[in-house]
C-alpha positions in Angstrom: 0.0 0.0 0.0 1.2 3.6 0.5 4.2 2.4 2.6 5.0 -0.2 0.0 8.3 -2.0 -0.5 9.7 -2.0 3.1 11.0 -5.4 4.1 11.8 -7.2 7.3 13.9 -10.3 7.8 12.8 -12.7 10.5 15.9 -14.5 11.9 14.4 -16.1 15.0 12.5 -19.4 14.8 9.0 -18.8 16.0 5.4 -19.4 15.0 3.3 -16.5 13.7 0.9 -15.5 11.0 0.5 -12.4 8.9 -2.4 -10.3 7.6 -3.4 -8.4 4.5 -1.2 -5.9 2.8 1.8 -8.1 3.6 3.7 -10.6 1.3 5.8 -13.4 2.5 8.6 -14.1 0.0 9.9 -17.6 -0.4 13.2 -18.0 -2.2 14.8 -20.6 -4.3 17.7 -21.3 -2.0 19.8 -22.7 -4.9 19.8 -19.2 -6.5 19.5 -16.6 -3.8 20.3 -16.1 -0.1 17.4 -14.5 1.8 19.7 -12.3 3.9 21.3 -11.1 0.7 17.9 -10.2 -0.7 17.1 -8.3 2.5 20.2 -6.2 2.1 19.4 -5.7 -1.6 16.0 -4.4 -0.6 17.6 -1.5 1.2 19.6 -0.4 -1.8 18.9 2.4 -4.4 19.0 -0.4 -7.1 15.9 -1.9 -5.4 14.0 1.3 -4.6 14.5 2.9 -8.0 12.9 -0.2 -9.6 10.2 -0.4 -7.0 9.1 3.2 -7.5 9.1 2.8 -11.3 7.1 -0.5 -11.2 4.3 0.7 -8.9 3.7 3.9 -10.9 2.5 7.2 -9.6 -1.1 6.4 -8.5 -2.7 7.7 -5.3 -2.7 4.1 -3.9 0.5 2.4 -5.2 0.3 -1.4 -5.1 3.4 -3.4 -4.5 2.1 -6.9 -5.3 3.6 -10.3 -6.2 3.6 -9.3 -9.9 5.8 -6.3 -9.1 8.2 -8.3 -7.0 8.4 -10.9 -9.8 9.7 -8.2 -12.2 12.5 -6.9 -9.9 15.9 -7.4 -11.4 18.1 -8.7 -8.6 21.9 -9.1 -8.8 22.9 -12.8 -8.3 26.5 -13.5 -7.7 27.4 -16.9 -6.4 25.7 -18.1 -3.2 29.0 -18.0 -1.4 29.6 -14.4 -2.4 26.0 -13.5 -1.5 26.6 -15.0 2.0 29.8 -13.0 2.3 28.1 -9.7 1.3 25.2 -10.4 3.6 27.5 -11.1 6.5 29.5 -7.8 6.0 26.3 -5.7 6.0 24.6 -7.8 8.7 27.5 -7.4 11.1 27.2 -3.6 10.8 23.5 -3.9 11.4 24.1 -6.1 14.4 26.5 -3.5 15.9 24.0 -0.7 15.3 21.3 -2.8 17.0 23.5 -3.5 20.0 24.1 0.2 20.5 20.4 0.9 20.2 19.6 -1.7 22.8 22.3 -0.3 25.1 21.0 3.2 24.7 17.5 2.0 25.5 18.8 0.4 28.7 20.8 3.5 29.6 17.6 5.6 29.1 15.6 3.3 31.3 18.2 3.3 34.0 18.4 7.1 34.0 14.6 7.4 34.3 14.6 5.0 37.2 17.3 6.9 39.0 15.5 10.2 38.4 12.3 8.8 39.8 14.1 7.3 42.8 15.8 10.6 43.7 13.4 13.3 42.6 10.0 11.7 43.0 10.4 9.1 45.7 13.1 11.2 47.5 15.3 8.1 48.0 18.5 9.8 47.0 21.5 8.8 49.2 21.8 10.6 52.5 25.1 11.5 54.2 25.6 7.8 55.1 24.8 6.6 51.6 21.3 5.3 52.6 17.9 6.1 51.0 16.9 9.5 52.4 13.2 9.2 52.9 13.0 5.6 54.0 15.9 6.2 56.4 14.0 8.8 58.3 15.2 11.9 56.4 13.4 15.1 57.5 10.5 16.1 55.2 8.8 19.5 55.2 5.4 20.8 53.9 5.1 22.4 50.4 2.4 23.0 47.8 3.6 19.8 46.2 3.2 17.9 49.5 6.1 16.7 51.7 9.5 17.3 50.3 13.0 16.9 51.7 14.3 19.6 54.0 16.5 22.0 52.1 14.6 21.5 48.8 12.1 23.9 47.4 9.3 24.3 45.0 10.7 26.4 42.1 10.5 26.6 38.4 12.4 25.0 35.5 14.2 28.3 35.0 16.0 27.6 38.4 17.9 24.9 36.6 18.3 26.5 33.1 16.6 28.1 30.2 15.2 27.1 26.8 16.8 28.9 23.8 14.4 29.1 20.8 15.8 28.5 17.3 16.5 31.0 14.6 13.8 31.9 12.0 15.7 31.2 8.8 14.0 32.1 5.6 13.0 29.6 3.0 15.5 31.2 0.5 18.3 30.5 3.0 17.9 26.7 2.6 20.2 24.8 0.3 21.3 21.2 -0.5 24.6 21.2 1.3 26.4 23.1 4.0 25.7 23.2 7.7 22.9 20.9 8.9 19.7 22.4 10.3 17.9 20.7 13.1 14.1 20.9 12.7 11.2 19.2 14.6 11.2 16.3 12.1 14.8 15.4 13.3 13.6 14.7 16.9 12.5 11.1 17.2 9.9 9.9 19.7 12.5 7.6 21.2 14.5 10.5 22.6 17.2 10.6 20.0 17.9 13.2 17.2 18.4 11.9 13.7 20.8 13.7 11.3 18.8 13.1 8.2 18.8 16.8 7.2 16.1 18.2 5.1 17.8 21.6 4.8 21.3 23.1 5.0 22.7 26.6 5.6 25.6 28.1 3.8 29.0 28.7 5.5 28.6 32.5 5.1 25.2 32.5 6.8 26.4 30.1 9.5 29.3 32.5 10.3 26.9 35.4 10.5 24.3 33.7 12.7 24.5 34.3 16.5 26.4 31.4 18.2 23.6 30.9 20.6 21.8 29.0 17.8 24.7 26.6 17.4 24.2 23.0 18.4 26.8 20.5 19.7 27.0 16.9 20.6 24.9 16.0 23.6 22.7 19.1 23.4 19.0 18.6 24.5 16.3 19.9 22.1 12.5 20.1 22.3 9.8 20.6 19.7 7.8 23.8 20.6 5.0 23.6 18.1 3.1 21.2 15.9 1.3 17.9 16.3 4.3 16.4 18.2 4.8 19.4 20.5 6.9 18.4 23.5 9.1 15.8 21.7 12.5 15.8 23.4 15.8 14.5 22.0 19.6 14.4 22.6 22.0 15.1 19.8 24.4 12.3 19.0 28.2 12.8 18.9 28.8 14.6 15.6 31.9 16.4 14.4 30.3 19.0 12.1 28.6 22.2 13.1 24.8 22.3 13.3 22.2 25.0 13.7 18.9 25.3 15.6 15.8 26.1 13.5 12.7 28.0 14.7 10.1 26.1 16.6 12.8 24.0 18.2 14.3 24.9 21.6 17.7 24.1 23.1 18.3 23.5 26.8 21.0 25.8 28.1 22.1 24.6 31.5 24.7 22.9 33.6 22.0 20.4 34.4 20.7 19.7 30.9 20.1 16.0 31.4 18.1 16.7 34.6 16.0 19.1 32.6 15.8 16.5 29.8 14.3 14.0 32.3 11.8 16.5 33.6 10.8 17.4 30.0 10.2 13.8 29.2 8.1 13.1 32.3 4.4 12.6 32.1 4.0 15.6 34.4 5.7 18.0 32.0 4.2 16.5 28.9 0.7 17.0 30.2 1.4 20.5 31.4 3.0 21.5 28.1 0.0 20.1 26.2 -2.4 22.1 28.3 -0.2 25.3 28.2 0.2 25.3 24.4 -1.6 28.1 22.6 -4.9 27.2 20.9 -4.4 30.0 18.4 -3.2 27.5 15.8 -4.6 24.1 14.9 -1.4 22.4 16.1 -0.6 24.5 19.2 2.5 26.3 20.3 4.4 26.7 23.5 7.0 29.4 24.2 10.3 29.1 26.0 9.0 31.1 28.9 6.0 28.9 29.2 8.3 25.9 29.6 10.7 27.7 32.0 7.8 28.7 34.2 6.6 25.2 34.9 6.9 24.4 38.6 9.3 21.7 39.8 10.8 20.5 43.0 14.4 21.9 43.1 16.9 19.9 45.2 19.8 21.5 47.1 23.0 22.1 45.2 24.8 19.1 46.7 22.2 16.7 45.4 22.1 18.4 42.0 25.9 18.1 41.7 25.9 14.4 42.8 23.0 13.5 40.5 24.8 15.3 37.6 27.9 13.1 38.2 25.8 9.9 38.0 23.6 10.9 35.1 26.2 12.6 32.9 28.2 9.4 32.7 25.2 7.5 31.4 24.2 10.1 28.8 27.7 10.6 27.7 27.8 6.9 26.8 24.5 7.2 25.1 25.8 10.2 23.0 28.9 8.2 22.1 26.9 5.1 21.0 24.5 7.3 18.9 27.5 8.9 17.2 29.1 5.5 16.5 25.8 4.3 14.9 25.9 7.3 12.5 29.4 6.3 11.4 28.4 2.6 11.1 25.3 3.5 9.1 27.4 5.7 6.8 29.9 2.8 6.2 27.0 0.4 5.6 25.2 2.7 3.2 28.4 3.4 1.2 29.3 -0.3 0.9 25.8 -1.4 0.0 25.6 0.0 -3.6 29.2 -1.0 -4.3 28.7 -4.6 -3.1 25.4 -4.9 -5.0 26.7 -3.6 -8.2 29.9 -5.7 -8.1 32.2 -2.7 -7.8 33.5 -4.3 -4.7 33.8 -8.1 -4.8 34.2 -10.4 -1.8 35.5 -14.0 -1.8 
């Protein structure tokens, strides 16, 4: 249907069935390796044919007849296996990093809840504060640890809105521009740039709109308002587009965890302006949301714990970009025979 042509390779042995709009492909194993075909289905050679064969109708149909007409490179089975292994090994490493990042994210959220919601941060003796009899005081948020206060997000940092570049500023190469579409729901930021900015304009743009590895960004308008992501490790300079905000703080990952919390997400949804169909929220709206602010010693200690986790996440995400670039550069050369493997 409209999302035609995408493939998935089941490697595990299990029992399942499949519904309409899906096709199961069974291969002649004397001619083609199924893992090789899966890698082929990610190449430009595959997609250029697929797009031509389905035509330009409103509801493109990628059916068995279309698949039967695909021209597929068929080196020897041994070479197909070797090609599939090279590309699959890169995929496997990327998947491991993704799994690691998911685990790091879950650990970070659990620590955040333990310290800032349950108030079980370590006391002076290294024991859980609240359950060890730590003194609690009244606040408008209920009982909170002594020495903490009810404040606002601006007590920890600020949100820097992006720059309103003009449509005529956009070009096909140069410095990447981070837009809302670059923020994934998973909490990462993809670097699949839709627009670029020239070197001259980059140099003339205020440095507060620059982005660096590990920066936290948030969508401030649109259907996916409130999406939050962390930039992967990346060597090149990037710029912040309008309707996206950047966290400016020594406690950016604490703010990141607050922004991703159900508490913040519900408030941002209710605070967003109804003046447009999709809603908007300003940087000051976000900064004025109330939070429980710990004392400086706890903030510093939490930063030490959480920064090490997110620094690893940023490194892994950056490695995945490099691995994907290697895979994507090898794929067409291996499929076309420009690079041969024994």
